[in-house]
C-alpha positions in Angstrom: -49.9 -139.8 209.0 -47.3 -137.5 207.9 -44.9 -140.5 207.6 -47.0 -142.8 205.7 -47.9 -140.2 202.7 -44.1 -138.8 202.9 -43.0 -142.8 202.0 -45.4 -143.1 199.4 -45.2 -139.8 198.0 -40.9 -140.9 197.5 -42.1 -144.0 196.1 -42.0 -146.5 198.8 -43.8 -150.0 198.5 -43.6 -150.9 202.2 -42.5 -149.5 206.1 -41.3 -151.2 209.2 -43.7 -150.0 212.0 -41.9 -151.4 215.5 -42.8 -151.8 218.8 -39.4 -150.6 220.5 -39.2 -147.0 221.9 -36.1 -144.9 221.6 -32.8 -145.2 221.6 -33.4 -148.0 219.5 -30.9 -151.2 219.5 -29.9 -153.4 216.7 -32.3 -156.5 217.0 -29.6 -159.0 218.1 -28.9 -157.2 221.6 -30.2 -157.1 224.3 -32.1 -154.9 227.0 -35.0 -153.3 224.6 -37.8 -150.9 225.4 -40.8 -151.8 223.9 -43.7 -149.6 223.5 -47.2 -150.5 225.4 -48.3 -153.8 222.8 -52.0 -151.2 222.3 -50.2 -148.3 222.1 -48.3 -149.7 219.0 -51.4 -151.0 217.5 -53.3 -148.4 217.4 -49.9 -146.9 215.9 -50.1 -149.4 212.8 -54.3 -148.3 212.7 -53.9 -145.2 212.1 -51.1 -145.7 209.1 -53.3 -147.8 207.5 -56.3 -145.3 207.5 -53.5 -142.6 206.5 -52.0 -145.2 203.4 -53.0 -145.2 199.4 -50.8 -148.1 199.1 -48.3 -148.3 201.6 -47.4 -152.3 202.9 -46.9 -152.1 206.7 -44.5 -154.7 208.0 -45.4 -154.9 212.0 -42.3 -155.4 213.5 -41.7 -157.1 217.0 -39.0 -157.4 219.2 -41.1 -159.1 222.2 -39.3 -162.5 222.2 -36.1 -161.3 224.2 -38.9 -159.7 227.1 -42.3 -161.9 226.6 -41.1 -165.4 225.2 -42.1 -166.6 221.9 -46.0 -166.4 223.0 -45.6 -162.6 224.2 -44.3 -161.9 220.3 -46.9 -163.9 218.5 -49.4 -161.8 220.8 -48.2 -158.8 219.7 -47.9 -160.2 216.3 -51.6 -161.1 216.8 -52.9 -157.6 217.8 -51.2 -155.8 215.2 -52.4 -157.8 212.1 -55.4 -157.1 213.7 -54.9 -153.6 213.8 -53.8 -153.5 210.5 -50.5 -154.4 209.7 -49.8 -156.8 206.5 -47.1 -158.5 207.0 -45.1 -160.1 210.9 -41.8 -159.5 211.3 -40.9 -161.0 215.2 -37.5 -161.6 216.1 -36.9 -164.8 218.1 -35.0 -164.5 221.4 -33.4 -167.6 221.1 -30.7 -167.2 219.2 -31.4 -164.0 218.2 -32.8 -164.8 215.0 -36.0 -164.5 213.2 -39.1 -166.7 214.8 -39.8 -170.2 213.8 -42.6 -171.5 214.3 -45.0 -168.0 214.5 -45.6 -168.7 210.9 -47.2 -171.3 212.2 -49.3 -169.3 214.6 -50.4 -167.2 212.2 -51.6 -169.4 209.6 -51.5 -167.2 206.1 -50.1 -164.7 207.3 -46.8 -162.9 205.4 -43.7 -163.7 207.2 -40.6 -161.5 206.8 -37.1 -162.4 208.1 -34.1 -160.7 208.4 -30.7 -162.0 207.3 -27.7 -160.6 208.2 -23.6 -161.9 208.9 -22.3 -161.9 212.0 -24.8 -161.6 214.1 -26.4 -164.2 216.1 -29.3 -165.6 213.4 -27.6 -169.0 211.6 -27.1 -168.5 207.7 -30.2 -169.4 205.9 -30.7 -168.8 202.4 -34.0 -167.6 200.1 -34.9 -171.6 199.9 -34.6 -172.1 203.7 -36.0 -169.2 205.0 -39.0 -169.8 202.5 -39.2 -173.1 203.3 -39.7 -172.3 207.2 -43.1 -170.0 205.9 -41.8 -166.9 204.9 -42.7 -164.8 202.2 -40.2 -161.8 202.7 -36.5 -161.8 203.2 -34.4 -159.0 203.5 -29.9 -158.6 203.2 -30.7 -154.8 205.5 -26.5 -154.4 205.5 -25.1 -156.9 202.7 -24.1 -154.3 200.8 -22.7 -151.6 203.2 -20.5 -155.1 204.5 -19.7 -155.0 200.9 -18.9 -151.3 200.3 -16.8 -150.7 203.2 -14.6 -154.2 202.2 -14.1 -152.5 199.7 -13.6 -149.3 201.2 -10.9 -150.4 203.2 -9.2 -152.7 200.5 -8.9 -148.8 198.6 -7.6 -146.9 201.2 -4.4 -150.3 201.9 -3.4 -149.5 198.4 -3.4 -146.2 198.6 -1.0 -146.1 201.8 0.7 -149.4 199.6 0.8 -148.2 196.0 0.9 -144.5 197.1 -2.0 -144.3 194.5 -5.3 -145.7 193.8 -3.9 -147.4 190.1 -4.2 -151.3 191.4 -7.3 -150.8 191.8 -9.3 -149.2 188.8 -10.1 -152.3 187.6 -12.0 -152.8 190.9 -14.3 -149.1 190.5 -17.7 -148.4 188.5 -16.4 -146.2 185.3 -17.9 -142.8 185.5 -20.2 -143.8 182.9 -21.3 -146.5 184.4 -23.0 -144.8 187.1 -25.1 -142.4 184.8 -25.9 -145.1 182.8 -27.3 -146.6 185.6 -31.2 -145.7 184.8 -32.2 -145.5 188.5 -29.6 -142.9 188.9 -30.9 -141.2 185.9 -34.3 -140.7 187.1 -32.9 -139.1 190.4 
């Protein structure tokens, strides 16, 4: 599977493979179209065969249309096909499925924490207490960056320049001193 090898060659440690069909919608939105669960399981099995080390997280958005039992059934099928972890989305409040961990004992669970969605705010420790082994905050840094950009443009409009924002900027050397940047 080309995607798996390409992600591994790029240095990725893990990948989400999800059962939503294109056009994809945010997990907090309604009316998502899902792949046939057996087609999805075949995709996961192919990824498992192709991988050298990539960690495969199976995501299902089935709870909204098939209920929690349907989401858990899909998750079990995907895990049996070779997924390493489960990322299930809930119908009730749009968050991760509380209780799917109990339904699939011993399976590493991934939680998605996003601000301003339907998911109540939980800390990493609270997710861990619910049985989750991984938590992602997929858009938090983008929201922080967007707010910083809005503040910058407001300052430019107000002050006719960036002089009032310099203390909030990373200097050019700071970016170059970041070892991760130097490896690019």
